N, C-alpha and C positions, 0 to 999 in steps of 0.2 A: 549234482554234477554229472551224473550218468546221462541225464537228458541232453546236456550240452555236448558231452562226448559223442553220443549217438548222432546228434545233429551235425557235428563236425564231419562225421563219416559220410553223411547223406547230402547235406544241402548248403552248408555255410563254412566259412573259415572261422575257426575258434583258436584263439591264441591265449596262452597263459603267460602272464607277465609278473614282474616284481611289483613293488609298491608303485601306485599311481599318484601318491600324495594325498589320498583321501582315506587314510587309515581309520579315522574316526567313524567311517560308515562302511567298514569292511564287512563282508566281501563285496567287491564292486564288479559289475559287469558293464562293459561299454558296448552299446549296439550301434554300429555304423550303418546308415542306410545303404541299400543297394543303389545301382544307377537309376533304376526305376523309381525308387523311393526318393532319391535326391531330386529327380525331375519333377516329382510331385511335392516338393518343398519339405520332405522329411529331414529331420535333423538328428545329429548324434544324441543318443540318450544314455545317461548314466543311471544304472540301477544299483542302489546300495543296500546294505543289510541283507544280502542274498545268501542267507544262512539256512534256508529250508529247501527241501525238494519241491515244495509247492511253488516257490518263487522261480527256481531254475527251470522247472517244467513250463511255467507260464512264459518265461523268456524264450525257451525253445519253441513253444507253440506259436508265439508271436513272430519269430524269425521265419518259421516254416510258412506262415500265412503271408509273408512279405515284409514284415517289420515296419519301421518308421516310414511314414509317407504313403504306405500301401495298405496296411491293415491297422485297425484300431488297436490301441494298447489294451491288453487285458486289465480289467479293473483291479485285480489283485496287485498289479505292479504300480498303480498310481501312488500308493503310500511309500514306495521305495525309490521314487525318482529323486536323484541327488543333483543339486545345483553345482555343476562342475566349476563354476566361477567363484564359488565360496572359498574362503581361505583354506588352503590345504595344510594338513599337519605334516611337518617334516621331521 
């Protein structure tokens, strides 16, 4: 989480929220593409099971590099992508 807090100060908006409805894959991080990323067909990406500093650091690195649509997703995150359309736990 420290990597995301540092990122919030430097380059991106980071918001902490309550339950997003996908508690079975907690902790979740939702990455929304920048304008540049959306123009390059980047899409919203949900990262689940973000329970280690390795995962949060990879998210921070990806966002610093431009995020969805701009930079390639770090390989460590590929196993953490969550299908947001899957049935949410309520």
